[in-house]
Structures are given as C-alpha cells and as structure tokens.
PQR file with spaces between the fields and no chain letter, atoms N, CA, C, O and H, PARSE charges and radii, in Angstrom:
ATOM       1  N    MET     1       6.988  -33.383   16.912 -0.4000 1.5000
ATOM       2  CA   MET     1       6.083  -32.752   16.872 -0.0000 2.0000
ATOM       3  C    MET     1       6.167  -31.337   15.753  0.5500 1.7000
ATOM       4  O    MET     1       6.935  -30.376   15.785 -0.5500 1.4000
ATOM       5  N    ASP     2       5.111  -31.648   14.842 -0.4000 1.5000
ATOM       6  CA   ASP     2       4.934  -30.381   13.872 -0.0000 2.0000
ATOM       7  C    ASP     2       4.646  -29.066   14.419  0.5500 1.7000
ATOM       8  O    ASP     2       4.145  -29.039   15.543 -0.5500 1.4000
ATOM       9  H    ASP     2       4.487  -32.429   14.816  0.4000 1.0000
ATOM      10  N    GLU     3       4.877  -27.964   13.813 -0.4000 1.5000
ATOM      11  CA   GLU     3       5.063  -26.663   14.517 -0.0000 2.0000
ATOM      12  C    GLU     3       3.698  -26.193   13.623  0.5500 1.7000
ATOM      13  O    GLU     3       3.893  -26.006   12.422 -0.5500 1.4000
ATOM      14  H    GLU     3       5.284  -27.986   12.900  0.4000 1.0000
ATOM      15  N    ARG     4       2.252  -25.983   14.179 -0.4000 1.5000
ATOM      16  CA   ARG     4       1.124  -25.504   13.389 -0.0000 2.0000
ATOM      17  C    ARG     4       1.265  -23.819   13.357  0.5500 1.7000
ATOM      18  O    ARG     4       1.941  -23.275   14.230 -0.5500 1.4000
ATOM      19  H    ARG     4       2.094  -26.135   15.155  0.4000 1.0000
ATOM      20  N    ASP     5       0.617  -23.046   12.346 -0.4000 1.5000
ATOM      21  CA   ASP     5       0.418  -21.504   12.716 -0.0000 2.0000
ATOM      22  C    ASP     5      -0.748  -21.488   11.396  0.5500 1.7000
ATOM      23  O    ASP     5      -1.007  -22.502   10.747 -0.5500 1.4000
ATOM      24  H    ASP     5       0.068  -23.488   11.637  0.4000 1.0000
ATOM      25  N    TYR     6      -1.359  -20.185   11.155 -0.4000 1.5000
ATOM      26  CA   TYR     6      -2.010  -19.888   10.247 -0.0000 2.0000
ATOM      27  C    TYR     6      -1.804  -18.318   10.059  0.5500 1.7000
ATOM      28  O    TYR     6      -1.223  -17.667   10.928 -0.5500 1.4000
ATOM      29  H    TYR     6      -1.149  -19.362   11.683  0.4000 1.0000
ATOM      30  N    ARG     7      -2.287  -17.746    8.925 -0.4000 1.5000
ATOM      31  CA   ARG     7      -2.222  -16.282    8.539 -0.0000 2.0000
ATOM      32  C    ARG     7      -3.286  -16.343    7.990  0.5500 1.7000
ATOM      33  O    ARG     7      -3.756  -17.398    7.563 -0.5500 1.4000
ATOM      34  H    ARG     7      -2.759  -18.275    8.219  0.4000 1.0000
ATOM      35  N    ILE     8      -3.963  -14.981    7.890 -0.4000 1.5000
ATOM      36  CA   ILE     8      -5.328  -14.410    7.475 -0.0000 2.0000
ATOM      37  C    ILE     8      -5.095  -13.097    6.442  0.5500 1.7000
ATOM      38  O    ILE     8      -4.802  -11.975    6.854 -0.5500 1.4000
ATOM      39  H    ILE     8      -3.581  -14.124    8.237  0.4000 1.0000
ATOM      40  N    ASP     9      -5.255  -13.403    5.200 -0.4000 1.5000
ATOM      41  CA   ASP     9      -4.854  -12.170    4.517 -0.0000 2.0000
ATOM      42  C    ASP     9      -6.425  -11.743    3.445  0.5500 1.7000
ATOM      43  O    ASP     9      -7.165  -12.612    2.984 -0.5500 1.4000
ATOM      44  H    ASP     9      -5.493  -14.315    4.865  0.4000 1.0000
ATOM      45  N    ARG    10      -6.595  -10.456    3.277 -0.4000 1.5000
ATOM      46  CA   ARG    10      -7.419  -10.511    2.521 -0.0000 2.0000
ATOM      47  C    ARG    10      -7.027  -10.676    1.075  0.5500 1.7000
ATOM      48  O    ARG    10      -5.880  -10.471    0.679 -0.5500 1.4000
ATOM      49  H    ARG    10      -5.993   -9.750    3.651  0.4000 1.0000
ATOM      50  N    GLU    11      -8.114  -11.088    0.232 -0.4000 1.5000
ATOM      51  CA   GLU    11      -7.627  -11.517   -1.317 -0.0000 2.0000
ATOM      52  C    GLU    11      -7.386  -10.259   -2.219  0.5500 1.7000
ATOM      53  O    GLU    11      -8.115   -9.274   -2.105 -0.5500 1.4000
ATOM      54  H    GLU    11      -9.046  -11.255    0.554  0.4000 1.0000
ATOM      55  N    PRO    12      -6.493  -10.299   -2.998 -0.5600 1.5000
ATOM      56  CA   PRO    12      -6.209   -8.932   -3.577  0.2800 2.0000
ATOM      57  C    PRO    12      -7.414   -8.316   -4.122  0.5500 1.7000
ATOM      58  O    PRO    12      -7.270   -7.135   -3.804 -0.5500 1.4000
ATOM      59  N    ASP    13      -8.586   -8.421   -4.794 -0.4000 1.5000
ATOM      60  CA   ASP    13      -9.800   -7.845   -5.036 -0.0000 2.0000
ATOM      61  C    ASP    13     -10.280   -7.676   -3.937  0.5500 1.7000
ATOM      62  O    ASP    13     -11.035   -6.711   -4.055 -0.5500 1.4000
ATOM      63  H    ASP    13      -8.703   -9.380   -5.052  0.4000 1.0000
ATOM      64  N    GLY    14     -10.303   -8.133   -2.653 -0.4000 1.5000
ATOM      65  CA   GLY    14     -11.012   -7.702   -1.708 -0.0000 2.0000
ATOM      66  C    GLY    14     -12.299   -8.507   -1.266  0.5500 1.7000
ATOM      67  O    GLY    14     -12.936   -8.263   -0.242 -0.5500 1.4000
ATOM      68  H    GLY    14      -9.690   -8.916   -2.558  0.4000 1.0000
ATOM      69  N    ASP    15     -12.621   -9.597   -2.270 -0.4000 1.5000
ATOM      70  CA   ASP    15     -13.886  -10.017   -1.787 -0.0000 2.0000
ATOM      71  C    ASP    15     -13.968  -11.338   -0.828  0.5500 1.7000
ATOM      72  O    ASP    15     -14.972  -11.725   -0.230 -0.5500 1.4000
ATOM      73  H    ASP    15     -12.103   -9.795   -3.102  0.4000 1.0000
ATOM      74  N    LEU    16     -12.950  -11.809   -0.825 -0.4000 1.5000
ATOM      75  CA   LEU    16     -12.365  -13.277    0.290 -0.0000 2.0000
ATOM      76  C    LEU    16     -11.476  -12.883    1.272  0.5500 1.7000
ATOM      77  O    LEU    16     -10.848  -11.824    1.243 -0.5500 1.4000
ATOM      78  H    LEU    16     -12.134  -11.495   -1.311  0.4000 1.0000
ATOM      79  N    TRP    17     -11.414  -13.707    2.126 -0.4000 1.5000
ATOM      80  CA   TRP    17     -10.313  -13.668    3.306 -0.0000 2.0000
ATOM      81  C    TRP    17      -9.786  -15.015    2.856  0.5500 1.7000
ATOM      82  O    TRP    17     -10.515  -15.927    2.467 -0.5500 1.4000
ATOM      83  H    TRP    17     -11.924  -14.567    2.149  0.4000 1.0000
ATOM      84  N    LEU    18      -8.089  -15.088    2.958 -0.4000 1.5000
ATOM      85  CA   LEU    18      -7.775  -16.369    2.639 -0.0000 2.0000
ATOM      86  C    LEU    18      -7.136  -16.818    3.913  0.5500 1.7000
ATOM      87  O    LEU    18      -6.485  -16.026    4.594 -0.5500 1.4000
ATOM      88  H    LEU    18      -7.496  -14.346    3.274  0.4000 1.0000
ATOM      89  N    LEU    19      -7.293  -17.988    4.231 -0.4000 1.5000
ATOM      90  CA   LEU    19      -6.614  -18.392    5.296 -0.0000 2.0000
ATOM      91  C    LEU    19      -6.031  -19.454    5.069  0.5500 1.7000
ATOM      92  O    LEU    19      -6.557  -20.520    4.745 -0.5500 1.4000
ATOM      93  H    LEU    19      -7.822  -18.632    3.677  0.4000 1.0000
ATOM      94  N    GLU    20      -4.350  -19.118    5.302 -0.4000 1.5000
ATOM      95  CA   GLU    20      -3.327  -19.993    5.034 -0.0000 2.0000
ATOM      96  C    GLU    20      -2.960  -21.035    5.991  0.5500 1.7000
ATOM      97  O    GLU    20      -2.493  -20.431    6.956 -0.5500 1.4000
ATOM      98  H    GLU    20      -3.923  -18.252    5.565  0.4000 1.0000
ATOM      99  N    LEU    21      -2.938  -22.107    6.184 -0.4000 1.5000
ATOM     100  CA   LEU    21      -2.701  -23.077    7.027 -0.0000 2.0000
ATOM     101  C    LEU    21      -1.187  -23.648    7.010  0.5500 1.7000
ATOM     102  O    LEU    21      -0.823  -24.225    5.985 -0.5500 1.4000
ATOM     103  H    LEU    21      -3.317  -22.598    5.400  0.4000 1.0000
ATOM     104  N    ILE    22      -0.341  -23.526    8.026 -0.4000 1.5000
ATOM     105  CA   ILE    22       1.120  -23.645    7.751 -0.0000 2.0000
ATOM     106  C    ILE    22       1.468  -24.847    8.595  0.5500 1.7000
ATOM     107  O    ILE    22       0.711  -25.061    9.542 -0.5500 1.4000
ATOM     108  H    ILE    22      -0.637  -23.058    8.858  0.4000 1.0000
ATOM     109  N    GLU    23       2.288  -25.507    8.450 -0.4000 1.5000
ATOM     110  CA   GLU    23       2.922  -26.516    9.384 -0.0000 2.0000
ATOM     111  C    GLU    23       4.174  -26.707    8.978  0.5500 1.7000
ATOM     112  O    GLU    23       4.444  -27.128    7.853 -0.5500 1.4000
ATOM     113  H    GLU    23       2.903  -25.334    7.681  0.4000 1.0000
ATOM     114  N    ASP    24       5.178  -26.362   10.010 -0.4000 1.5000
ATOM     115  CA   ASP    24       6.659  -26.474    9.871 -0.0000 2.0000
ATOM     116  C    ASP    24       7.229  -25.146    8.693  0.5500 1.7000
ATOM     117  O    ASP    24       8.078  -25.240    7.805 -0.5500 1.4000
ATOM     118  H    ASP    24       4.959  -26.020   10.923  0.4000 1.0000
ATOM     119  N    ALA    25       6.700  -24.392    8.954 -0.4000 1.5000
ATOM     120  CA   ALA    25       7.117  -23.118    8.061 -0.0000 2.0000
ATOM     121  C    ALA    25       6.702  -23.030    6.468  0.5500 1.7000
ATOM     122  O    ALA    25       7.080  -22.144    5.703 -0.5500 1.4000
ATOM     123  H    ALA    25       6.011  -24.316    9.675  0.4000 1.0000
ATOM     124  N    GLN    26       5.773  -24.228    6.104 -0.4000 1.5000
ATOM     125  CA   GLN    26       5.085  -24.173    5.058 -0.0000 2.0000
ATOM     126  C    GLN    26       3.743  -24.023    4.916  0.5500 1.7000
ATOM     127  O    GLN    26       3.021  -24.545    5.766 -0.5500 1.4000
ATOM     128  H    GLN    26       5.465  -24.948    6.727  0.4000 1.0000
ATOM     129  N    VAL    27       3.266  -23.422    4.024 -0.4000 1.5000
ATOM     130  CA   VAL    27       1.701  -23.377    3.730 -0.0000 2.0000
ATOM     131  C    VAL    27       1.441  -24.805    3.077  0.5500 1.7000
ATOM     132  O    VAL    27       2.072  -25.357    2.175 -0.5500 1.4000
ATOM     133  H    VAL    27       3.853  -22.998    3.334  0.4000 1.0000
ATOM     134  N    VAL    28       0.461  -25.191    3.707 -0.4000 1.5000
ATOM     135  CA   VAL    28      -0.019  -26.743    3.366 -0.0000 2.0000
ATOM     136  C    VAL    28      -1.200  -26.562    2.984  0.5500 1.7000
ATOM     137  O    VAL    28      -1.720  -27.604    2.584 -0.5500 1.4000
ATOM     138  H    VAL    28      -0.052  -24.743    4.439  0.4000 1.0000
ATOM     139  N    TRP    29      -2.061  -25.365    2.926 -0.4000 1.5000
ATOM     140  CA   TRP    29      -3.389  -25.263    2.431 -0.0000 2.0000
ATOM     141  C    TRP    29      -3.844  -23.871    2.545  0.5500 1.7000
ATOM     142  O    TRP    29      -3.606  -23.209    3.555 -0.5500 1.4000
ATOM     143  H    TRP    29      -1.639  -24.519    3.251  0.4000 1.0000
ATOM     144  N    VAL    30      -4.464  -23.429    1.580 -0.4000 1.5000
ATOM     145  CA   VAL    30      -5.165  -22.223    1.314 -0.0000 2.0000
ATOM     146  C    VAL    30      -6.708  -22.274    1.052  0.5500 1.7000
ATOM     147  O    VAL    30      -7.204  -22.569   -0.036 -0.5500 1.4000
ATOM     148  H    VAL    30      -4.657  -23.967    0.759  0.4000 1.0000
ATOM     149  N    PHE    31      -7.593  -21.861    2.492 -0.4000 1.5000
ATOM     150  CA   PHE    31      -8.786  -21.703    2.198 -0.0000 2.0000
ATOM     151  C    PHE    31      -9.532  -20.359    1.946  0.5500 1.7000
ATOM     152  O    PHE    31      -9.274  -19.391    2.661 -0.5500 1.4000
ATOM     153  H    PHE    31      -7.190  -21.621    3.375  0.4000 1.0000
ATOM     154  N    PRO    32     -10.255  -20.297    1.158 -0.5600 1.5000
ATOM     155  CA   PRO    32     -10.982  -18.801    0.851  0.2800 2.0000
ATOM     156  C    PRO    32     -12.047  -18.913    1.851  0.5500 1.7000
ATOM     157  O    PRO    32     -12.792  -19.893    1.866 -0.5500 1.4000
ATOM     158  N    CYS    33     -12.171  -17.749    2.860 -0.4000 1.5000
ATOM     159  CA   CYS    33     -13.568  -17.597    3.161 -0.0000 2.0000
ATOM     160  C    CYS    33     -14.154  -16.322    3.415  0.5500 1.7000
ATOM     161  O    CYS    33     -13.451  -15.318    3.523 -0.5500 1.4000
ATOM     162  H    CYS    33     -11.566  -16.953    2.849  0.4000 1.0000
ATOM     163  N    ASP    34     -15.503  -16.293    3.528 -0.4000 1.5000
ATOM     164  CA   ASP    34     -16.408  -15.356    3.490 -0.0000 2.0000
ATOM     165  C    ASP    34     -16.099  -14.005    4.275  0.5500 1.7000
ATOM     166  O    ASP    34     -16.132  -12.836    3.892 -0.5500 1.4000
ATOM     167  H    ASP    34     -16.075  -17.109    3.440  0.4000 1.0000
ATOM     168  N    SER    35     -15.827  -14.501    5.355 -0.4000 1.5000
ATOM     169  CA   SER    35     -15.416  -13.419    6.580 -0.0000 2.0000
ATOM     170  C    SER    35     -14.126  -13.671    7.396  0.5500 1.7000
ATOM     171  O    SER    35     -13.558  -14.751    7.562 -0.5500 1.4000
ATOM     172  H    SER    35     -15.801  -15.451    5.667  0.4000 1.0000
ATOM     173  N    HIS    36     -13.790  -12.493    7.855 -0.4000 1.5000
ATOM     174  CA   HIS    36     -12.538  -12.776    8.714 -0.0000 2.0000
ATOM     175  C    HIS    36     -12.776  -13.577    9.591  0.5500 1.7000
ATOM     176  O    HIS    36     -11.950  -14.421    9.940 -0.5500 1.4000
ATOM     177  H    HIS    36     -14.251  -11.616    7.721  0.4000 1.0000
ATOM     178  N    ASP    37     -14.398  -13.414   10.307 -0.4000 1.5000
ATOM     179  CA   ASP    37     -14.505  -14.318   11.560 -0.0000 2.0000
ATOM     180  C    ASP    37     -14.435  -15.816   11.127  0.5500 1.7000
ATOM     181  O    ASP    37     -14.136  -16.724   11.902 -0.5500 1.4000
ATOM     182  H    ASP    37     -15.068  -12.728   10.024  0.4000 1.0000
ATOM     183  N    GLU    38     -14.694  -15.956   10.015 -0.4000 1.5000
ATOM     184  CA   GLU    38     -14.862  -17.495    9.496 -0.0000 2.0000
ATOM     185  C    GLU    38     -13.316  -17.898    9.496  0.5500 1.7000
ATOM     186  O    GLU    38     -12.934  -18.831   10.202 -0.5500 1.4000
ATOM     187  H    GLU    38     -14.937  -15.219    9.384  0.4000 1.0000
ATOM     188  N    ALA    39     -12.568  -17.284    8.809 -0.4000 1.5000
ATOM     189  CA   ALA    39     -11.157  -17.608    8.530 -0.0000 2.0000
ATOM     190  C    ALA    39     -10.312  -17.730   10.145  0.5500 1.7000
ATOM     191  O    ALA    39      -9.341  -18.473   10.284 -0.5500 1.4000
ATOM     192  H    ALA    39     -12.878  -16.527    8.235  0.4000 1.0000
ATOM     193  N    LEU    40     -10.764  -17.034   11.073 -0.4000 1.5000
ATOM     194  CA   LEU    40     -10.234  -16.883   12.124 -0.0000 2.0000
ATOM     195  C    LEU    40     -10.778  -18.137   13.191  0.5500 1.7000
ATOM     196  O    LEU    40     -10.138  -18.527   14.168 -0.5500 1.4000
ATOM     197  H    LEU    40     -11.553  -16.430   10.961  0.4000 1.0000
ATOM     198  N    ALA    41     -11.924  -18.587   12.813 -0.4000 1.5000
ATOM     199  CA   ALA    41     -12.327  -19.726   13.676 -0.0000 2.0000
ATOM     200  C    ALA    41     -11.888  -20.864   13.229  0.5500 1.7000
ATOM     201  O    ALA    41     -11.605  -21.759   14.025 -0.5500 1.4000
ATOM     202  H    ALA    41     -12.444  -18.270   12.020  0.4000 1.0000
ATOM     203  N    ALA    42     -11.722  -21.070   11.536 -0.4000 1.5000
ATOM     204  CA   ALA    42     -11.269  -22.221   11.154 -0.0000 2.0000
ATOM     205  C    ALA    42      -9.671  -22.566   11.308  0.5500 1.7000
ATOM     206  O    ALA    42      -9.062  -23.583   10.977 -0.5500 1.4000
ATOM     207  H    ALA    42     -11.952  -20.343   10.889  0.4000 1.0000
ATOM     208  N    GLY    43      -9.199  -21.335   11.939 -0.4000 1.5000
ATOM     209  CA   GLY    43      -7.640  -21.185   11.867 -0.0000 2.0000
ATOM     210  C    GLY    43      -7.543  -21.828   13.494  0.5500 1.7000
ATOM     211  O    GLY    43      -6.864  -22.840   13.667 -0.5500 1.4000
ATOM     212  H    GLY    43      -9.693  -20.508   12.208  0.4000 1.0000
ATOM     213  N    THR    44      -8.093  -21.331   14.392 -0.4000 1.5000
ATOM     214  CA   THR    44      -8.386  -21.616   15.822 -0.0000 2.0000
ATOM     215  C    THR    44      -8.557  -23.195   15.773  0.5500 1.7000
ATOM     216  O    THR    44      -7.777  -23.900   16.414 -0.5500 1.4000
ATOM     217  H    THR    44      -8.645  -20.508   14.252  0.4000 1.0000
ATOM     218  N    VAL    45      -9.651  -23.789   14.956 -0.4000 1.5000
ATOM     219  CA   VAL    45      -9.639  -25.086   14.973 -0.0000 2.0000
ATOM     220  C    VAL    45      -8.348  -25.961   14.489  0.5500 1.7000
ATOM     221  O    VAL    45      -7.977  -27.041   14.950 -0.5500 1.4000
ATOM     222  H    VAL    45     -10.284  -23.216   14.435  0.4000 1.0000
ATOM     223  N    TRP    46      -7.796  -25.237   13.483 -0.4000 1.5000
ATOM     224  CA   TRP    46      -6.361  -25.842   12.866 -0.0000 2.0000
ATOM     225  C    TRP    46      -5.428  -26.043   14.160  0.5500 1.7000
ATOM     226  O    TRP    46      -5.049  -27.168   14.487 -0.5500 1.4000
ATOM     227  H    TRP    46      -8.097  -24.360   13.108  0.4000 1.0000
ATOM     228  N    ILE    47      -5.097  -24.944   14.839 -0.4000 1.5000
ATOM     229  CA   ILE    47      -4.243  -24.911   16.167 -0.0000 2.0000
ATOM     230  C    ILE    47      -4.864  -26.073   17.118  0.5500 1.7000
ATOM     231  O    ILE    47      -4.192  -27.027   17.510 -0.5500 1.4000
ATOM     232  H    ILE    47      -5.405  -24.030   14.573  0.4000 1.0000
ATOM     233  N    CYS    48      -6.179  -25.878   17.425 -0.4000 1.5000
ATOM     234  CA   CYS    48      -6.794  -26.769   18.432 -0.0000 2.0000
ATOM     235  C    CYS    48      -6.509  -28.473   18.340  0.5500 1.7000
ATOM     236  O    CYS    48      -6.173  -29.278   19.209 -0.5500 1.4000
ATOM     237  H    CYS    48      -6.725  -25.103   17.106  0.4000 1.0000
ATOM     238  N    GLU    49      -6.813  -28.635   16.825 -0.4000 1.5000
ATOM     239  CA   GLU    49      -6.401  -30.084   16.368 -0.0000 2.0000
ATOM     240  C    GLU    49      -5.019  -30.412   16.834  0.5500 1.7000
ATOM     241  O    GLU    49      -4.920  -31.257   17.724 -0.5500 1.4000
ATOM     242  H    GLU    49      -7.086  -27.981   16.119  0.4000 1.0000
ATOM     243  N    ASP    50      -3.843  -29.808   16.310 -0.4000 1.5000
ATOM     244  CA   ASP    50      -2.606  -30.307   16.892 -0.0000 2.0000
ATOM     245  C    ASP    50      -2.330  -30.412   18.577  0.5500 1.7000
ATOM     246  O    ASP    50      -1.407  -31.110   18.997 -0.5500 1.4000
ATOM     247  H    ASP    50      -3.924  -29.122   15.587  0.4000 1.0000
ATOM     248  N    ASP    51      -3.023  -29.819   19.292 -0.4000 1.5000
ATOM     249  CA   ASP    51      -3.105  -29.888   20.852 -0.0000 2.0000
ATOM     250  C    ASP    51      -3.649  -31.111   20.837  0.5500 1.7000
ATOM     251  O    ASP    51      -2.950  -31.976   21.363 -0.5500 1.4000
ATOM     252  H    ASP    51      -3.773  -29.252   18.951  0.4000 1.0000
ATOM     253  N    ALA    52      -4.881  -31.520   20.312 -0.4000 1.5000
ATOM     254  CA   ALA    52      -5.406  -32.647   20.523 -0.0000 2.0000
ATOM     255  C    ALA    52      -4.738  -33.894   20.353  0.5500 1.7000
ATOM     256  O    ALA    52      -5.126  -34.867   21.000 -0.5500 1.4000
ATOM     257  H    ALA    52      -5.449  -30.817   19.884  0.4000 1.0000
ATOM     258  N    ASP    53      -3.695  -33.992   19.490 -0.4000 1.5000
ATOM     259  CA   ASP    53      -2.962  -34.805   18.931 -0.0000 2.0000
ATOM     260  C    ASP    53      -1.828  -35.250   19.802  0.5500 1.7000
ATOM     261  O    ASP    53      -1.189  -36.301   19.755 -0.5500 1.4000
ATOM     262  H    ASP    53      -3.380  -33.201   18.964  0.4000 1.0000
ATOM     263  N    ASP    54      -1.707  -34.128   20.681 -0.4000 1.5000
ATOM     264  CA   ASP    54      -0.745  -34.712   21.683 -0.0000 2.0000
ATOM     265  C    ASP    54      -0.905  -35.696   22.767  0.5500 1.7000
ATOM     266  O    ASP    54       0.062  -36.012   23.461 -0.5500 1.4000
ATOM     267  H    ASP    54      -2.226  -33.275   20.719  0.4000 1.0000
C-alpha cells in the first residue's frame, strides 16, 4: 500500500496556497489553491481516497 500525505505552503508571492500531494515520500502533484481551507479540503480528500482503496 502506498503511503499518502500532503503539505500546504503559501506561495512565495503570497497570492495562492500550494497543496503538495505526496505518495511514498515523493511529491506527485502540486495544486494551487485560492485559500488555505480549499487546500485543506482537497488534501483531506486525497487521504480519504487512499483509505477507500483499501
């Protein structure tokens, strides 16, 4: 089973939040989000999809 995680960071210029989706310690996708809440929701879905695959 792949280990999934995510990281949320503010873009350097401060306009967007960057959601990094991580699988097996490798960033597999970076998604720009307008708000921290949007990034958090998408990251939560990413984790839940892994649980649903079990």
